[in-house]
VOTI-23793 format. One record per residue: x, y, z of N, C-alpha, C, O in turn. Coordinates in pm, whole numbers, plus 50000, padded with zeros to 5 digits. Atoms other than C-alpha are relative to their C-alpha. Example, Ala and Ser with C-alpha at 12.3 -4.5 7.8 and 13.67 -1.06 7.14 Angstrom:
500894988150000512304955050780500905012050000501945011850066499184988149994513674989450714499235010950073499745022050090
END
This chain:
498824997949974174214176649638501144990049957502194993949905499265009349995175744141449632499955001249839501004999949777500095002350158174334142849239501045009449926501875006649840498904990250055176144174249175501414993850048502024992849941498575000949963179414164849311500524988449897501484991749828500135009850054179344131749137500185005149839501155001149775500014993350155178654151448768501075007050001501595006749890498834992949993181584173048865501214992350035502334997550027498575005750017184024145648926499944991349872500944985849825500035007950109182704128348636500785008849871501615004249793499314989850101183784157248408501555006950037501945015649959498844999649991187154161848543500734987449964501844988049910499465006750041187714129048498500144994249842501044987349793500535001750134186124126948148500895012249879501085011549758499554987350092187864163248047501225000150020501945003849927498585001249997191174157648213500934990450055502124990450021499355009249959192294131048388500084990849884501234991049841499985011150072191724103748140500725005349847501704999349802498774995150151193174123347780501115002650058502044997749994498765000449969195994133347996500944991750005502084992449959499635013649977196534099148114500224995249892501284988949894499835004650123196204089747746501495004649941502534998349924498594993650052198744114847610501474993850073502404988150017499025004949940201024106747874500594987449998501804987250022499665014650035201274066747809500505001649887501544995249867499404997450159202004077247456501205004850001502205000049949498344994049996204734100547539501194995750053502354999050030498965004749913206274080347783500594987749916501784984549907499415014150063206324047947576500735004149855501774999549806498665000750172207484061347210501105007550055502155006049993498414997650031210234080447353500794989250110502014987650096499025012749957211374050447603500214991049833501334986349809499555008150148211204032147211501285006049956502415001149944498684995150039213244057447104501395005850027502125012449953498644997349930216184061947325500504989450033501674988750070499615012949988215934023747361501024990149973500764982949877499125007650094219044003747307499724986649958500614978349948500655012350054217183976147193499615003249851499894995749757500344990850098215794000346934501105002049865500985000249744498544997750094219394008946788500754987949980501374986549875499425015850047220753972846800499114990549923499674982849845501215010050052217673953046679499845000549860500084992849767500864995350089215953974746467500515002749814499914999049713499135002450126218453981846165499844989749942499064988949846500175013250040218943946246118498824995449934498934991349819501455001850012215253939846095499185008349868498435005549774500214990350148214773967445863500384994549852499694990949757499375003850151217433958945589499474982149985499414977649870500255012150053216383921645615498045002349940497394992249912500874996150101213213935545449499785004649903498775002749835500014994750122214033953145203500384992249871500144996949760500265007450111214693927444980498384997349956498015001049845501005000949989211353918845017498885009949949497825009149887501184984550047209723952744969500265002049847499455005349761499355003150174211883949144629499174996249911498575002449824500635012750054210433920544518498305006449966497875007149851501194994750029206693936744583499845005749931498985003549845500054987450123207153964144393500124993949852499354995649757500035012950144208133939344106498594998649956498105004749861501025004050016205103925544123498855009649996497835008749928501264987250027202943954844153499915007249834499005014049788499854990050170204313967543749499104985049944498674987549832500795005950062202273933743671498844998650044498134994249953501094999749940199393934443879499045010749873499385022349850500804992650055196483946043632499145009950033498805019849968500854992749917194283957543921500375011750095499735017250184499444989449936196823982244014499535012149956498975012549846500294986150053196204019743992501285006549937501335018749919498664992250058199704026743841499685008349859498745007649780500304988350081200164054143623500944990549857501464979449866499545010650082201504043943266501314997150022501734985650033498234998649982205544056743315500124991550107500854981950085499455010549936205514038643638499724986649978500714979650000499915012350049204404007143534500624996849864500554985149828498915004450099206674007643224501094996550037501674986250005498555004549893209774012543478499794989050025500304979249970499405016749946208933985143693499784991149925500264980249958499745013650130208403963043395501134997149951501424985349934499145002050038211343969143272500894993850081501694985350043499155003849892212933964443606500004987350016501024980450018500115014149994211173931843648500574990849898500964979549927499475010250132212303916743312501255000849955501664997049846499115002950048215493923343366500814988050047500264981450135499675010250033217853896843340500664997850214500724986950270499654998049862219153907243743499225005050053498795016150022501064994049877216873910744024501045015350100502225018050123499804989749919216853941844231501324992850159502454996750189499215006349960217993915744498501264997449979502175000050058498345005050034221043902844333500825014449970502045013749984499364987349999222023941244270500444999750153501664999050167499904994149895221933947244623501154992550032502274997650027498765013749991224183917744686501145002449921502115006549985499214994450085226253924344404500665016049994501815013649955499534985649997227343961744409500355001650156501025011550186499354997949864227933955544816499235008950108499725011550217500704992749964224843977144905499534993950138499435001250237500305008349889223773949245158501165000450125500805002650240499144997349919227143950045331500115011650089500345010350209499964987049990227103987645365498685003050089498845009350193500475003049908223923983045507500404999950154500525007450251499865006449866224633960645746500985002050126501015000550248498044995649958228183970445830499785017250061499485020450177500144982349989228014012445812498495005350073498385012750171501764992149933223894020745888500274991250151500434996950258500465011249870223703989446156501205009050098500955015350200499034992949898227144003946294499605012850065499425014750186499754986349928226874039446325498425001650071498295012550125501074999449952223174033946452500074994350147499174996250229499515006849886224884014446739500845010250094500875011050217499234991849938226954038046824499615012550087500095018150186501084989149944224054063946860499104996750076498155004150103500545006449905222804039447090501155000450118500895007050219498754994449883225834042147321500115007650044500095006750167499874985149998226214075047321498475003050099498425008350210501604995949930222544079647452499674994050119498924998750205500295007449900222624053447676501304999250114501194993150220498984994849889226124064647862501254986949982502254984950051498695011250060228414036447720501375004049912502394997849882499104997650068230134057647535500175014849962499205019949906500034984350001231544097147521498955004049883498504998049784500904994550125229404119447335501335006249872502305011349927499814997450105230964127946983499294996449890498224990449890500435000050138230624129246616499284985649946499934975349936500345015450056228654100046486499805005049805498955012149752499814996450145229884100846080499064987349940499414975649959500595010550162227154081145784501074999549922501285009449850499074997850157229824074745544498844991749877498374980349876500935002450111227574076645207500834996349875500294992949770499365002650128230344071244970499944987649954499844985249834499965014650066230384033644963498454998649943498374990049855500924997850069226784040344866499745008749879498575009249840500334989950116227004065344571501264990949953501274992349831498885011150075230254038044477499114992149934499244991149812500925012350031227594012144433499395005649872499194997749780501144997850137225584030244158501225001749897500735005349790498674998550059229454032343986500204985549955500924982449860499195015249992229863995044015499534992349872498374993549834500715001850133229683976743680499254989849985499424983949879501405008749957226723953243781499235008350040498185002650073500954988350007224943987043833499675002749860498575001849804500504996850145225553997443489499734987249913499244988949801500875004850122224713965943326498634997350033497894993249943500855001249967221913964143545499045007549915498195003749835501044988950070220393997643441500255004049801499705012649733500315003850192221153989443019499404987650041499354982149931500965007450068219113961343073498725002049998497854997649922501404995749979216313979843244499795008749863498705007949807500254990650127216674004542936499614993049860499054997649760500265009750128216583974042700498664999049987497975000449886501645005749995213193964042834499175010249991498035005849973501034988550036211363998742795499524998049840500234991849760500684999850112209454000442501500505011349900500965021249957499594990050027210374021842202499795013749985498695017850023500344983849936210604059742205498875000449836498744992049747500614995650100208214078341961500815013949980501725018750047499014989150004209464107141841500305013850061501345020250069499284988849870208904135142084500944994050133501825000350193499445008649870210054109942367501585001049934502375007750001498644996950036213524107842135500345012350009501465012350060499564989449933213964141742190500055006750122500825015850153499915000149851213124142542539501374996250049502125003750111498705004149992216104118342553501105011349997501705017650085498864993750012218364135742355500255015550054501365020350030499414991149965217984170242534500124995850170500875002650240498975007749871218564149942877501134996149988501694998350096498595005250041221914135342741500645014049984501785014650031499644988250041222494171542632500055010150126500585021250124500464991749879221574185242965499485013450002499945023250061500924988950080219334208842830498634998950139498195007250218501365000249898216284192343044500674994450125500754982150128498675006149919218894188943380498724991850148498984982550224500925006949946215504181543574498944996350013498254995550115501165010750029212954163343406500004987249994500974982449935500075010950006211994131243443500354993749877499884999749781499385007550102213884103943181498204998549924497265001949995501205004150062210674094442935500454983150030501574978050038499835016949975209944054943001499914997749800498924995949729499825010450096210894042942682501885001249916502715010049935498375007350026214484027542504500625014149935499905021449866498964990650045217214053442414500194994949884499654984149859499115007750130219024046542079501184990450025501864994050120498925008949976221664017642072500995010250069501315010650188498664989349998224274044042072499735007050143500795009250202500364989549913222734064842357499984992150167500014997250279500405008749868222244032142603501105003650126500775006750241499244995849838225424038942842499805014950037499685018250155500164990449956225024074242801499125003450078499435011450167500944998549881221734073942990500094993550107499944998250220499385005449868222754048343196500645010950104500245013050219499394991549957225134074243274499585012550103500065018750198501024983949928222504102743370499064993950078498525000550167500935003049848220244078443576500894998050119500375001550225499125001449915223274070243787500525014950069500735016050190499714988549910224264108643840498555006050008498625018350009501024989349954220504120643899499754990650127499004994050219500485007249896220304094644127501215003850192500985003450313499135000149881223654101544342500275017250003500925020650101499614985050006223994143144261499625003950153500265013050205500384986949895222174153244598500194985650150499664983850260499385006549868223774126944817501105000850042502004996949967498754992849974226534140645033501014985150020500664973749991498885008149979229754121145121499744991050134499784978950154500115006149864229054119445487499245007450070499375019750069500704991649909226504127745735500045000750144499834989550190499974997949837226714137146111498554996450056497545002950028501235002949937224054121846295499235007050104498055009150129499944990749887224654141346569500365013749994501065019250078499214986650003225044176846405499445006550083500235012250158500484990949950222764194546563499214996850151498245003050194500295008349875222264173846893501375005650114502575004050097499264991949895223834192847201500374991150101500494998850196499495010349868224974162547475501415007050050502375012649997499184994849922226734170747753501764989949987501854977949963499115007750043230344160747715500334989550116499904992050229499615011949996231874125547811499034993450017498134994449934501235012350023229524098347907498655005650070498945006850189501425000249962225904106248003499304993849959499324991649838501045013050015223284081948023498495010249927497415009149984500834992050009221014106747853498574994849970497595002249975501335005149999218174081647790499534995550084498404991150063500445002649885217854072948132499625012650074498915011150174500214986849935217554108348243498505004949917497495007349984501154997850036214874116547976498874991150018497714994950036501595006149925212544089348062499895000450148498804999150203500984996449899212794095448390499605009750044499035010950152500914987950025211774127448317498665003349977497895012450006501785004750095208654113648124499374995450105498234999150136501095010449852207544091348433499835011950093498875011250170500424991549872207764123148659498945002449921498045000150002501194991150068204824138248384499084989850040498014993549993501235009049963202514108648520499085004850129497955001150160500844992749836201804132048888499215007949913498125011049963501184989949994200154156348634498444991849995497494996150062501595007350023196924132148542499774992850160498674992650215500275008349830197524111548924499535018850074498755017950169500564985149926196714152949053498474996749949497704993250039501244996850041193414153648828499374986050052498364985750122500805014749920192574115348926499644999150121498574994250159500524999649865192974121749285498945011250026498025009950106501184988149979190964156449252498554991949991497774990350086501135007850042188224136449079499404994550079498244996650114500535011349880188104109049330499615007750115498695003050181500224995149859188094134449630498815008050001498165011650099501184988449993185424157249462498374986949998497304989750052500955010950024183074122549375499964988150080499344977850053499975012949927183754099749628499655003850142499995014450195500304994449849182274098249986500104987050115499524984450221499245007049861184054072750168501174992749892501164992949769498635010350053187504049350092499934996449852500464999649746500155012650108186234023749887499355009149839499785007149725500124993750147184244049749624501565011149985501835015649873498764992750053187584070049628500774990549958501474997449883499445011050024189404037449549499924999249839500775000949752500915003050081186534029249303499805011049875499305007449768499874991050067186834061149133501785002749902502095004049784498815003350090190514060249070500494991049925501354992349837499445008950098190824030148942499464999149870500134996149771500554994450123187944038548690500365005449917500215001949799499154994650104189874061848552501264998549943501525000749824499145007450096193134047248525499864989749908500724987949822500325010250036191454018348408499865006549829500645005049735500174990850116189974040848126501255003949899501614999449790498624995050063193064059048039500914985849902501034984349781499365012050052195064025347990499784994249897500554992049804501005007650105192184007647799500365007249879501075001549796500324993850110191794033447547501664998349931501824995849811498815000350097195714033047471500864984849928501714983149840500045012550059195723995747440499134996549918499474987249844500845000850152192923995947193500665007749901500894999949810499414989650059194544024147008501094992849944501054991349822499055006250059197864004546977499794988349912500504986549813500515013550063196213971646859499815002349856500064992749784501024995050093194643988946570501205007549923500855014249826499344992050057197844004046467500744995749887501375003849819499495004250115199063980546206499194999849880499764996349777500454999050066196393985146014499635018149961499025022449863500554980349988195984029046078501575003949941501615013949869499264993650026199494032546016500115000049777500125010249707500135000850169199534021745588499305010649976499535018049880501644994150098195964040645580501045012950056501735015949958499514984649995197734074545717501075002449945501285014549934499585000250095200384066945510499365006049843499885015349783501164998650102197974070545227499505013949955499395019549846500574984949967196614103245363501095010250002500765022150004499434990649955199664118945408500355013749915500125014049794499954989850066200614153645322500755002549880500625011049792499165001750145203024145245073499334995349844499724995949728501145007150111200204129544864499715008949957499365005649844501094990950054198664160144777500805010549945500475022049974499334994250060201264174244577500604993149862501394984449898499815007750126202004159944235501255001449962501555010749887498475001250033205624151844204500184988449879499154982149854499595011850019207354125343991500174985150046500184973750001499635014549890208044104344288498834995550076498904987350167501365002449909204234104044406499494985049973498934977750055500705013450022203394072144202501104986350083500804976350148498685008649922206884054644329499424999750183499644990350260500264998549859205484065444679498864989550025498854980250106500785011849950202354047944642499974984149955499014976549964499625014050010203934015144539500784998150104500974986650143498725000649863206344018944817499014992450083499104980450110500905002249924203364018545021498954991150029498424987950135501065012650019201023992844878500964985750037500334975950076499305009349954204173968044948500955001150120502044995450119499234998049940205433979345239499714998250190500125003550293500655004849849203503961645537500674989450080500154986050186499025004249929206223941445650501185004650069501625001350179499704991449914208263964845697499355010050089499925010650198501264990949884205803988245896499534993950110498964998950206500405006949865205313959446112501114998950063501024996050182498764998649911208553961046227500525009750045501565011250109499184983049952209033995246280498895001950133499125005950246501534995849915205143996746437500154988950157499634992950261499585006049922206423967146669501025007450082500585013750178499204992149916209473982746812499645012450091500265016450190500264986249949207584014646893499074998250091499005002650206501205002349898204614002647018500044984850109499024980250161500015007749893205883974447249500065008750149499445006850254500144995249867206743997447497498865007950042498695010050162501064991149947203564019947486499064986150027498174986650112501195007249928201673986347508500404995350182499564994750272499785005949896203483973547807499925010250113499525008650228500554990249841203304004048021498645003049989498245007250097501354997850009199464008647892499644989250095499014992250196500155012949905199343970148054500425005550169499805003150273499234997249846201133982248368498475010750080497815010650183500934986849969198744012348380498794993450023498144996550123501505006249948195533988648359500334993850092499504997350176500045008049861196543966648641499865006950097499155004750195499744989049853197333993148865498525002150021497954998950126501214997949947193804005048789498844987650019497814989650082500835011649964192093970148792500064997650141499064996050211499755004049842194083963649149498945010650107498325006650205500494990149924192563996749286498664995750026498174993850137501254997849984189093992149157499414984650071498354984650134500475012349930188723953749280500335001850146499524997550228499714999349841190423962149625498555011650084498275011550204500794989149977187703990949654499044989350071498804991250190501085008849967185053959649691500344992150097499644982250117499445005749865186933948149991499665007050107499495001850218500114989449890186353978150183498585000950051498345005150164501264996349985182823979350173499415008649920500125012249826500254985050025180664008650075499805010750040499265020749993500064985349916181244029650362501604998350057502015006550140498594996149980185024022050395500184989050152500234993350268499795009949884185473987750625499175004250152499565007150265501015000049861182323990650853499885017350032499385018650144499354988649923183054028550919498135003349999497334998849917501224996349990179674044351043499134985550037497994984749989501145011849944177924012251178500085005450166500885010850243500554994649817176314018551525500414984350074500874974550015499855011549919176673992251773498354997050032497765007150071501405005049983173033975651815499584997450164500244989150227499955002449827171843976052201499804987550016499394980149926500305014549983171643944952370498594997750063498194986250084
END
């Protein structure tokens, strides 16, 4: 009978309590990271700081003979790397650095204030007009002309392809990786700028589909509090499994502590591996299964986005790791405390010896 109860308790813990606790820790930790004021105030600046390093890494990829770049991608990147002005300098000269620092970071900070009840709910507009204007900056035009000059000469078929693009006949075709005629350079640079900016709107409402209560409402606290209530679900299964399998108070605490330790420990182990898992998951993502002209650029981005990935994963994993650590401490304390009670619960069941 005791063995049957232990097996049933073990199944409850393994099939229900530990998996649910594992999922709740991830859900609560990630939700806390998403709505955290720290994420909106610090993360944009750290991402912006990584952009120049990412661009430099992508330029180096063009010169690495061991990379798996296709001919077109390598040719374009070589032309970009050979230009007299680096992408880092272009970001500074065209004002894109200032736009990233002020507009993007300011909008996200405002969003964080609304979520945390420091500001009334309203539309938060991200102004993209400076971004579009940067592509019409003289420095951008000069840089694009340098890139085009760094491309190899066109074959007959490639020249015809450029001609069709300049005439607007192949509106969605990719420009061939070759240098257009000297008289076509300015027009080709204009085509490249137009193709980059044609799908960029003037403004984007970050809270377009969000339905927040009017006035100041701390949505972050409300969401986090609700998520913490979800811990009652695995707690119920843990208590149920411990009641089925335990025959004393000490064993009850031992069952509870072991299950809590297992759930929290699994989260800690998986979150520590995330730094290597995220780039791998990006490589096998569903978007790479469809051949588009941007796939090669996406692969180059992934190869040199390790710093950016670490910044993002650190911000989103810190609450998960902290919460998992607290859960493990609680489980460890229960498990250790159970041994202070003795096998039968502080001497329960002992009979006095006759004199």
